[in-house]
C-alpha positions in Angstrom: -61.2 46.4 -41.8 -59.3 43.5 -40.4 -58.3 45.4 -37.1 -60.7 45.3 -34.2 -60.8 47.2 -31.0 -60.9 45.4 -27.6 -63.2 45.6 -24.8 -61.9 44.9 -21.2 -62.6 42.1 -18.5 -62.2 38.7 -17.0 -61.3 35.0 -16.6 -61.8 31.1 -15.4 -65.4 29.8 -14.7 -66.6 27.5 -12.2 -67.2 23.8 -12.9 -70.9 24.2 -11.8 -71.3 27.1 -14.8 -70.2 24.4 -17.5 -72.0 21.5 -17.0 -74.5 20.5 -19.9 -77.8 19.5 -18.3 -77.9 16.5 -20.6 -75.1 15.0 -18.7 -75.3 16.6 -15.2 -77.6 13.8 -14.0 -75.0 11.0 -14.8 -72.0 12.0 -12.7 -70.4 8.5 -12.8 -70.2 8.3 -16.3 -68.6 11.7 -16.6 -66.6 12.2 -13.0 -64.8 15.4 -12.6 -66.2 17.0 -15.8 -65.8 20.3 -16.6 -68.2 20.3 -19.4 -68.3 22.8 -22.1 -69.0 22.4 -26.0 -66.7 20.6 -27.7 -64.3 21.6 -30.4 -63.4 25.1 -28.6 -60.9 26.5 -30.7 -57.0 25.9 -30.9 -54.4 26.2 -33.5 -51.8 24.6 -35.7 -49.2 25.9 -38.0 -47.3 25.2 -41.3 -47.2 21.6 -42.1 -44.0 20.1 -42.7 -43.2 20.5 -39.1 -46.2 18.1 -37.9 -44.7 14.8 -37.2 -45.8 11.8 -34.9 -47.4 12.0 -31.3 -44.1 12.5 -29.8 -43.4 15.4 -32.0 -46.5 16.9 -30.7 -45.4 17.3 -27.2 -43.3 20.2 -28.2 -44.9 22.0 -31.3 -42.3 23.1 -33.8 -42.0 26.8 -35.1 -43.9 27.7 -38.0 -43.4 30.3 -40.7 -46.5 32.5 -41.5 -47.1 35.9 -43.0 -48.7 38.7 -41.0 -52.6 39.3 -41.6 -54.7 42.3 -41.1 -57.4 40.0 -39.4 -56.1 40.8 -36.0 -58.1 42.0 -32.8 -56.1 44.3 -30.7 -56.8 42.6 -27.3 -53.9 41.2 -25.7 -53.3 37.3 -26.7 -54.2 34.8 -23.8 -50.9 33.3 -22.6 -50.1 30.4 -24.3 -50.0 27.9 -21.3 -53.9 28.4 -20.9 -54.3 27.5 -24.3 -52.1 24.6 -24.2 -53.9 23.2 -20.9 -57.5 24.2 -20.7 -59.3 22.8 -23.6 -62.2 20.9 -24.8 -61.6 17.9 -26.8 -64.2 15.3 -25.8 -62.4 12.6 -27.7 -59.9 12.5 -25.2 -62.1 13.1 -22.1 -64.6 15.6 -20.8 -62.5 17.1 -18.2 -60.6 20.4 -19.3 -57.2 18.6 -18.4 -58.0 15.5 -20.2 -56.7 16.7 -23.7 -53.3 18.0 -22.4 -52.8 14.7 -20.3 -53.7 12.4 -22.8 -53.4 13.8 -26.4 -49.7 14.2 -26.9 -48.9 10.8 -26.2 -51.4 9.1 -28.4 -52.6 11.4 -31.3 -50.7 10.4 -34.5 -51.1 13.1 -37.1 -48.4 11.7 -39.5 -49.2 10.9 -42.2 -52.6 12.8 -42.1 -55.2 13.2 -45.1 -58.2 15.4 -45.5 -60.7 13.9 -47.8 -62.9 16.3 -49.5 -65.9 15.1 -51.7 -69.9 15.3 -52.1 -71.2 18.0 -54.5 -67.9 19.3 -56.1 -66.6 19.1 -59.6 -63.1 18.1 -58.4 -63.3 16.0 -55.1 -59.6 15.3 -53.6 -57.6 13.8 -50.8 -55.2 16.3 -49.5 -52.2 15.3 -47.5 -50.8 18.2 -45.3 -48.1 19.4 -47.8 -50.9 19.6 -50.5 -53.3 21.3 -48.3 -50.8 24.1 -47.4 -49.8 25.0 -51.0 -53.6 26.0 -51.5 -52.8 29.4 -49.9 -50.0 31.1 -47.7 -50.0 30.3 -43.9 -51.2 33.4 -42.2 -51.2 34.5 -38.7 -54.5 35.8 -37.4 -55.2 36.9 -33.7 -58.8 35.8 -33.2 -61.2 36.1 -30.2 -62.7 32.6 -29.0 -65.9 32.4 -27.3 -67.1 29.4 -25.3 -70.8 29.0 -24.9 -70.4 28.6 -21.0 -68.8 32.2 -20.8 -65.1 31.9 -21.0 -63.1 33.4 -23.7 -59.5 33.5 -25.1 -57.5 35.7 -27.5 -55.5 33.1 -30.0 -52.8 34.2 -32.3 -54.0 31.4 -35.1 -51.8 30.1 -37.9 -53.7 28.7 -41.0 -55.3 28.9 -44.2 -58.7 30.4 -45.4 -61.3 27.8 -45.7 -62.3 29.4 -49.0 -58.9 28.6 -50.7 -60.0 24.7 -50.4 -63.4 25.8 -51.6 -62.0 27.3 -54.7 -59.9 24.4 -55.6 -62.5 21.5 -55.4 -65.2 23.8 -57.1 -68.4 23.1 -55.5 -71.6 22.7 -57.9 -74.6 25.0 -57.7 -76.6 22.6 -55.6 -73.9 22.6 -52.7 -75.5 24.7 -49.9 -73.5 23.5 -46.9 -70.2 21.8 -45.8 -70.2 19.1 -43.3 -66.7 18.7 -41.3 -66.1 15.4 -39.8 -63.3 14.7 -37.0 -61.2 11.8 -36.6 -62.6 8.9 -34.3 -60.2 6.2 -33.5 -60.5 4.2 -30.3 -57.0 3.3 -30.1 -55.9 6.7 -30.1 -59.0 8.6 -28.2 -60.2 7.2 -25.0 -63.1 9.5 -25.0 -64.9 7.6 -27.6 -65.7 4.8 -25.1 -68.0 7.4 -23.6 -71.6 8.1 -24.9 -71.5 11.8 -24.3 -71.8 12.7 -27.9 -72.4 10.2 -31.0 -69.0 9.8 -32.6 -67.4 10.7 -35.0 -67.6 14.7 -34.0 -69.6 16.3 -36.9 -69.9 20.1 -37.6 -71.3 22.1 -40.3 -71.6 25.5 -42.0 -73.5 27.3 -44.7 -71.8 27.7 -47.7 -71.5 31.5 -47.5 -70.2 31.2 -43.9 -67.5 28.5 -44.9 -66.4 30.7 -47.7 -66.0 34.0 -45.7 -62.7 35.5 -45.6 -62.8 35.3 -41.7 -63.1 31.3 -41.8 -60.0 29.6 -41.1 -58.5 26.3 -41.5 -55.8 26.3 -38.5 -52.7 24.4 -38.7 -51.0 26.0 -36.0 -50.7 28.8 -33.2 -48.4 30.8 -31.0 -46.0 30.6 -33.9 -45.9 26.8 -33.8 -47.5 23.7 -34.9 -50.9 22.9 -33.5 -50.6 20.9 -30.4 -52.4 17.6 -30.1 -54.7 18.6 -27.4 -55.7 21.8 -29.7 -56.9 19.8 -32.6 -53.7 18.8 -34.7 -53.0 18.5 -37.5 -55.9 20.7 -38.7 -59.1 22.5 -37.3 -61.7 24.7 -38.0 -61.8 28.3 -36.6 -64.8 30.5 -37.2 -64.4 33.6 -34.9 -68.0 35.0 -34.8 -69.5 31.7 -33.5 -69.0 29.7 -30.4 -66.2 27.5 -29.7 -68.0 24.5 -30.3 -68.3 25.2 -34.0 -64.4 24.7 -34.1 -63.9 20.9 -35.5 -60.5 19.5 -34.3 -58.5 17.0 -36.1 -60.3 17.0 -39.3 -60.6 13.9 -41.6 -63.2 14.9 -44.1 -65.2 17.8 -45.7 -68.4 17.1 -47.4 -70.5 19.4 -49.6 -74.1 18.6 -49.2 -77.5 20.1 -50.1 -79.4 19.9 -47.1 -78.4 21.4 -43.7 -76.4 18.6 -41.8 -77.1 17.8 -38.3 -74.1 18.7 -36.1 -73.0 16.6 -33.0 -74.0 19.1 -30.2 -77.3 19.8 -32.0 -78.0 16.2 -32.1 -77.1 15.7 -28.5 -79.3 18.7 -27.2 -80.9 20.8 -29.8 -82.7 23.0 -26.9 -79.2 24.1 -26.2 -77.0 24.1 -29.1 -78.3 25.1 -32.5 -76.7 24.8 -36.0 -75.9 28.6 -36.4 -74.1 28.9 -32.9 -73.4 32.6 -33.5 -72.2 34.7 -30.5 -75.3 36.6 -29.5 -75.7 38.1 -25.9 -79.3 38.8 -26.6 -80.1 35.2 -26.7 -79.4 33.5 -23.3 -78.4 29.7 -23.2 -81.4 27.6 -21.7 -79.9 27.8 -18.2 -77.6 31.0 -18.2 -77.2 34.3 -19.7 -74.9 34.6 -22.6 -74.6 38.7 -21.7 -71.1 38.5 -20.4 -67.9 36.4 -20.3 -64.8 35.8 -18.4 -61.5 36.0 -20.2 -59.1 33.3 -19.4 -56.1 34.6 -17.7 -57.4 37.9 -16.3 -57.8 38.0 -12.8 -59.1 34.3 -12.0 -62.9 33.7 -10.6 -63.3 36.9 -9.0 -62.4 39.2 -11.8 -65.3 41.3 -13.2 -67.1 40.0 -16.0 -66.7 41.8 -19.5 -69.9 42.5 -21.8 -70.1 39.7 -24.7 -70.0 41.3 -28.1 -72.5 40.6 -30.8 -71.0 38.0 -33.3 -68.1 38.1 -30.7 -67.1 41.3 -32.0 -67.1 40.6 -35.7 -70.4 42.1 -36.5 -69.2 44.7 -38.9 -67.7 41.7 -41.0 -70.6 39.0 -40.7 -73.7 40.4 -40.0 -74.8 40.9 -43.2 -74.6 37.0 -43.8 -78.0 36.8 -41.5 -79.9 39.8 -43.0 -83.7 39.1 -42.4 -83.2 35.8 -40.3 -84.6 35.7 -37.0 -81.5 35.2 -34.7 -83.5 33.7 -31.6 -84.9 31.1 -34.0 -81.7 30.5 -36.0 -79.4 30.5 -32.6 
């Protein structure tokens, strides 16, 4: 059940394909932008090895046990994962995170505050967090709303291990995840591209699903700064902007939280954000995609898979829902 077959297909998008309409008209403010949705997934690793900003320039090796959750697609070459990112806290251009984050982002010490409608609220340091479950390597597809995709060997722990530890109350229906917002480290916060800090949300059953991962590494190493160190969310059947980076708090709440991209452009980015080729983005089709590193801009596009290829595992979560309305 954890193995998936691949599809065949292609590569890197044009800048004109990926600039959100909300920001297209103000080019001075976001000069050189290759806009896409924030939080596009990238990973970490097992934690004793995550250190200060200097250490993030060369992520350290991490141990992880193999997992049955692996697609059969060939992983994207690591240099693409490290250099082609969305992390708007460091700038809106795809190259900004790799250029700015390694020398600025400090991840040691790091704490994750978990609170709200839970019986046992807790503040975890990274060592405590990694004791919740064994670190696993999981090879997941990553699909961006603008039409490009990657295949990444993540290292992480299932989010449901944390959920079990804090014991949600019956009234807890959703999780809200909040990313770091520190202007001293993150020059992108001076922009009003989004309202900071970055906020993401999941329904409780989505968060507790076995596929949902708190990533602490990728490619056998601790997560690089530009990929959301030291901990980020990975939900492989959703568009990449659901993957909040550098998470500092998780709050269990009763009502559906407003997520950052939904707040910025609700007509384009919905709360659920499930990969669905039948529901076009307001300005382009989602029916096909390009796989980064496979043939460049002129490679043929591959068909987008429903729920990013994870329909067998997650479609039952949305039984009876109108997926055009709840996009």
